[in-house]
C-alpha positions in Angstrom: 14.6 -7.4 -16.1 17.6 -5.1 -14.3 20.9 -6.1 -15.0 22.6 -7.8 -12.2 24.8 -5.5 -11.6 22.8 -2.9 -11.5 20.8 -4.1 -8.6 23.5 -4.6 -6.4 25.3 -1.3 -6.6 21.4 0.0 -5.8 21.4 -1.9 -2.4 24.8 -1.3 -1.9 23.7 3.0 -1.5 21.3 1.9 0.3 22.2 3.3 3.8 21.4 0.8 6.5 20.2 -2.9 5.3 20.7 -6.5 6.1 21.1 -9.6 3.9 20.4 -12.1 6.7 20.0 -15.7 5.0 18.2 -14.1 1.9 21.0 -14.1 -0.8 19.1 -16.2 -3.1 16.5 -14.2 -3.1 18.5 -10.6 -3.6 20.5 -12.7 -6.4 16.6 -13.3 -7.9 15.9 -9.6 -6.9 16.7 -8.4 -11.1 14.6 -11.0 -12.8 11.5 -9.4 -10.6 12.1 -5.8 -11.2 10.7 -3.9 -14.4 13.3 -1.6 -16.3 12.3 1.6 -15.2 11.6 0.2 -11.1 14.7 0.9 -8.7 15.0 -0.4 -4.7 14.2 2.2 -2.1 14.9 0.1 0.7 15.2 -3.8 2.0 14.9 -5.8 4.5 15.1 -9.3 5.4 12.6 -10.8 7.8 10.4 -13.3 8.8 6.9 -14.2 7.3 4.6 -17.3 6.5 7.4 -19.1 8.7 10.5 -18.2 5.8 12.7 -15.9 6.2 11.9 -13.1 3.1 13.7 -10.3 1.7 11.2 -7.2 1.7 12.0 -4.7 -1.2 10.5 -1.2 -1.7 10.6 0.5 -5.3 9.0 3.3 -6.1 5.7 1.2 -8.0 5.1 -1.4 -4.9 6.5 -3.5 -1.9 7.8 -7.0 -3.3 7.7 -9.9 -0.7 10.3 -12.4 -2.0 11.2 -16.1 -0.5 13.2 -18.6 -2.3 13.8 -22.1 -1.2 15.4 -24.6 -2.3 13.0 -27.1 -3.0 9.3 -25.4 -3.8 11.2 -22.7 -6.3 9.7 -18.9 -5.3 7.2 -17.3 -3.3 6.4 -13.7 -4.2 3.6 -11.3 -2.5 3.6 -7.9 -3.6 1.9 -4.8 -2.7 1.1 -1.7 -5.1 1.9 1.6 -2.8 -1.8 3.0 -3.7 -3.0 0.1 -1.8 -1.0 0.5 1.3 -3.6 1.7 3.8 -1.3 2.0 6.7 1.9 0.8 8.3 3.0 0.3 11.7 6.1 -0.9 13.2 7.3 -2.5 16.8 10.7 -2.0 17.6 11.8 -4.1 20.5 15.8 -4.4 22.5 17.2 -6.3 19.1 15.0 -7.0 16.7 11.0 -5.1 15.5 8.6 -6.2 13.2 6.2 -4.3 10.5 2.9 -4.5 9.6 1.3 -3.4 6.5 -2.0 -3.2 5.7 -3.9 -3.0 2.3 -7.4 -2.5 2.9 -8.3 -6.6 2.2 -5.6 -7.9 4.1 -2.2 -7.3 6.5 1.2 -8.8 6.2 3.1 -9.1 9.5 7.1 -9.3 9.3 8.5 -10.3 12.4 12.5 -10.3 13.6 13.5 -7.3 11.3 17.0 -5.8 12.8 16.1 -3.0 14.8 18.8 -1.0 12.6 17.4 -1.7 9.5 13.2 -1.3 10.8 13.1 2.6 11.4 14.7 3.4 8.0 12.7 0.7 5.7 9.6 2.3 8.0 10.4 6.0 6.8 11.2 4.9 2.8 8.1 3.0 3.0 5.9 5.6 4.4 7.3 8.2 2.5 7.4 6.6 -0.8 3.4 5.4 -0.6 2.9 9.1 0.2 4.6 10.0 -3.1 3.3 7.3 -5.4 -0.6 9.0 -3.9 0.3 12.6 -4.2 1.5 12.0 -8.0 -1.6 9.9 -8.4 -4.1 12.2 -7.0 -2.0 15.4 -9.1 -2.2 14.0 -12.5 -6.1 13.3 -11.5 -6.3 17.0 -11.3 -4.3 18.1 -14.2 -6.9 16.4 -16.7 -8.8 18.7 -19.1 -11.7 17.5 -19.9 -12.5 20.5 -22.3 -15.5 22.7 -21.6 -17.9 20.5 -23.2 -17.4 17.3 -21.4 -16.4 19.0 -18.2 -17.8 17.0 -15.7 -20.1 18.2 -12.9 -19.1 19.2 -9.7 -21.7 16.2 -7.9 -19.5 13.9 -10.4 -16.2 15.6 -9.4 -16.6 15.4 -5.5 -18.2 11.6 -6.2 -15.0 10.9 -8.2 -12.5 11.7 -4.8 -15.1 10.3 -2.5 -14.2 6.9 -4.4 -10.2 7.9 -4.0 -11.1 8.6 -0.1 -12.6 5.7 0.0 -10.0 3.6 -1.9 -7.6 5.1 0.6 -5.9 6.6 -2.3 -5.9 10.3 -0.5 -7.2 11.3 3.0 -9.8 12.3 4.3 -7.9 15.8 4.6 -7.0 15.7 1.0 -11.2 14.6 0.1 -12.2 17.6 2.3 -9.9 20.6 0.4 -11.1 19.3 -2.9 -14.4 19.8 -2.0 -14.3 22.8 -0.8 -12.4 23.8 -4.3 -15.3 22.5 -6.1 -18.2 24.0 -4.2 -15.9 27.0 -4.4 -16.4 27.5 -0.4 
């Protein structure tokens, strides 16, 4: 749980953010964030028939809808599970669609001035998170006795590719490196 004042200061420092009909969700946000999480970007939009706040952190995408009667709806997508992000801009409003392999969510009625900065922040954060995971897996020292075979290494990276954690180009480069090509 984060300090409310710290979270509010983070929100104020975000260059473009619209809190349209999301004051209840913003007030609840510090209870959702972990102690080491900070806010990278925020948008509000229409999802599942209600107005939600969508918050990007370095670890996950958090969707919140705090209702007056029914309580809280919360949906999260870890950044390593995001496979693709799509934005659509109209005259005044836009939408973003996020696919995590098994499902996709579409957030509509986003202020078009907030859409592109949020989209850019989301794609950058997702790439950085996956890059960090990929690099940390490369830094593991198994020792000469426990060194996995080249085939085992290739299968490990193929699994990361299939999960959408690394790109085809990253897999091909790693495969060539393992094979000494």
